[in-house]
C-alpha positions as CSV (number, residue, x, y, z in Angstrom):
1,M,130.0,101.2,86.6
2,D,129.9,104.7,88.2
3,D,130.4,105.5,91.8
4,F,126.7,106.1,92.5
5,E,125.7,102.7,91.1
6,K,128.5,100.9,93.2
7,K,127.4,102.6,96.2
8,I,123.7,101.4,95.5
9,D,125.0,97.9,94.9
10,D,127.1,97.9,98.1
11,A,123.9,99.1,100.0
12,L,121.7,96.4,98.4
13,A,124.3,93.7,99.2
14,N,123.8,94.1,102.8
15,P,120.7,96.1,103.5
16,Q,120.3,97.2,107.0
17,N,117.1,97.5,109.2
18,Q,114.8,95.9,106.6
19,G,111.5,94.4,107.8
20,E,108.6,95.3,110.2
21,M,109.2,96.2,113.7
22,A,106.8,94.6,116.1
23,D,107.4,96.8,119.0
24,A,107.5,100.2,117.1
25,D,106.2,103.4,118.7
26,S,105.4,104.8,115.3
27,V,104.7,103.7,111.9
28,G,104.6,105.9,108.6
29,T,103.6,104.8,105.0
30,V,103.9,106.5,101.9
31,G,103.5,105.7,98.2
32,S,104.5,107.5,95.0
33,P,102.0,107.8,92.2
34,D,104.8,108.7,89.8
35,C,106.6,105.5,89.9
36,G,104.4,103.2,91.9
37,D,106.9,102.7,95.0
38,M,105.5,102.2,98.4
39,M,107.4,102.5,101.5
40,R,106.7,101.9,105.3
41,M,108.9,103.0,108.2
42,W,108.8,102.0,111.8
43,L,110.3,104.0,114.5
44,K,111.2,102.9,118.2
45,F,112.0,105.7,120.6
46,S,113.8,105.6,123.8
47,E,114.9,108.3,126.3
48,K,118.3,109.6,126.6
49,D,119.5,112.6,128.8
50,G,115.7,113.6,129.2
51,K,115.2,113.7,125.5
52,K,113.1,111.2,123.4
53,I,115.4,109.9,120.6
54,I,115.0,107.3,117.8
55,D,116.5,104.1,119.2
56,R,115.9,102.0,116.0
57,A,114.3,102.6,112.7
58,S,113.3,99.9,110.1
59,F,111.5,99.9,106.7
60,Q,109.8,97.8,104.2
61,A,109.6,98.9,100.6
62,F,108.1,97.8,97.2
63,G,110.3,100.0,95.0
64,C,113.4,100.4,93.0
65,Q,116.9,99.6,94.2
66,T,117.7,103.2,95.0
67,A,114.7,103.6,97.3
68,I,115.7,100.5,99.2
69,A,119.4,101.7,99.4
70,V,118.4,105.2,100.7
71,A,116.0,103.7,103.2
72,S,118.7,101.4,104.5
73,I,121.0,104.2,104.9
74,A,118.5,106.5,106.4
75,T,117.6,103.9,109.0
76,Q,121.2,104.0,110.2
77,L,121.5,107.7,110.1
78,L,118.3,108.2,112.3
79,K,119.6,106.3,115.4
80,G,120.2,108.7,118.2
81,K,118.3,111.7,116.6
82,T,115.4,113.3,118.4
83,A,112.1,113.6,116.5
84,E,112.7,117.3,115.8
85,E,116.3,116.6,114.4
86,A,115.0,113.9,112.2
87,R,112.0,116.2,111.0
88,H,114.7,118.5,109.6
89,L,116.5,116.0,107.5
90,S,115.9,116.4,103.8
91,A,115.7,113.7,101.2
92,Q,119.3,114.3,100.2
93,D,120.5,114.2,103.9
94,L,118.8,110.8,104.2
95,A,120.7,109.6,101.3
96,G,123.9,109.9,103.3
97,D,127.0,108.3,101.8
98,L,125.3,107.8,98.4
99,G,125.9,111.3,97.6
100,T,123.8,113.5,95.5
101,L,121.0,111.6,93.9
102,P,120.8,111.9,90.2
103,P,117.7,113.8,88.9
104,M,115.8,110.6,87.9
105,K,116.2,109.2,91.4
106,I,115.4,112.2,93.6
107,H,111.9,110.8,94.1
108,C,113.6,107.7,95.9
109,G,114.9,110.0,98.6
110,Q,111.6,111.9,98.7
111,L,109.8,108.6,99.2
112,V,112.0,107.7,102.3
113,E,111.7,111.3,103.6
114,G,107.8,111.1,103.2
115,A,107.7,107.7,105.2
116,L,109.7,109.2,107.9
117,R,107.7,112.4,108.3
118,N,104.5,110.3,108.2
119,A,105.9,108.1,111.0
120,L,107.1,111.2,112.9
121,D,103.6,112.7,112.5
122,S,101.7,109.5,113.4
123,D,100.3,108.6,116.6
124,S,99.6,105.1,115.3
125,T,101.2,102.6,117.7
126,P,101.0,99.1,116.2
127,S,99.1,96.6,118.2
128,P,98.2,92.9,117.8
129,S,94.9,93.8,116.6
130,N,96.2,95.8,113.6
131,K,99.3,93.7,113.0
132,P,98.1,92.2,109.7
133,K,97.7,95.7,108.4
134,N,101.1,96.8,109.8
135,T,103.0,95.4,106.6
136,L,102.7,96.6,103.1
137,I,101.8,93.1,102.2
138,G,99.2,92.9,104.8
139,D,97.7,96.1,103.6
140,I,97.4,94.6,100.1
141,H,95.9,91.4,101.3
142,S,93.4,93.2,103.4
143,A,92.3,95.6,100.7
144,K,88.7,95.0,99.5
145,P,88.6,93.4,96.0
146,K,88.3,95.9,93.3
147,I,87.0,95.6,89.7
148,I,89.6,96.4,87.2
149,K,88.6,97.3,83.7
150,I,91.1,96.5,81.0
151,V,91.0,99.0,78.2
152,P,93.1,98.0,75.2
153,L,95.6,100.8,74.0
154,E,95.1,101.9,70.4
155,T,98.3,101.7,68.6
156,S,99.2,103.5,65.4
157,D,101.2,102.0,62.7
158,D,104.3,103.9,64.1
159,Q,104.1,102.3,67.3
160,A,103.4,98.7,66.1
């Protein structure tokens, strides 16, 4: 097992700040059409020395292990940062101790960065009236039923 995989396993063994935050000040959601991953990030702000800082951050994800590990690390890195400081963090910055993400996993960091930026740009404060939609699973359950058409794929003799 290489060092990157070990760091992912370590982050997944004890994920930090996973789950919805009922008293969040801001919520951001993003999905990746490339891999089907979805992520939601909650931010809670407080005031320190006259500045609005991120007091807590949490996340909920439907995605690969790397996206979950990056989100776990990112929520820890965000504590104490102002919104402006957080806005300038790149996907690679948010990966923290994981180090450089492999090319096939760069989108995982971008997913976390997207959820963070969406939360920072959002004025949506969760309330009891929208709580069921405040979770990814709530969004899925509240979605209007859609008709799905199944189209069989044609296979050639080479693919069979």
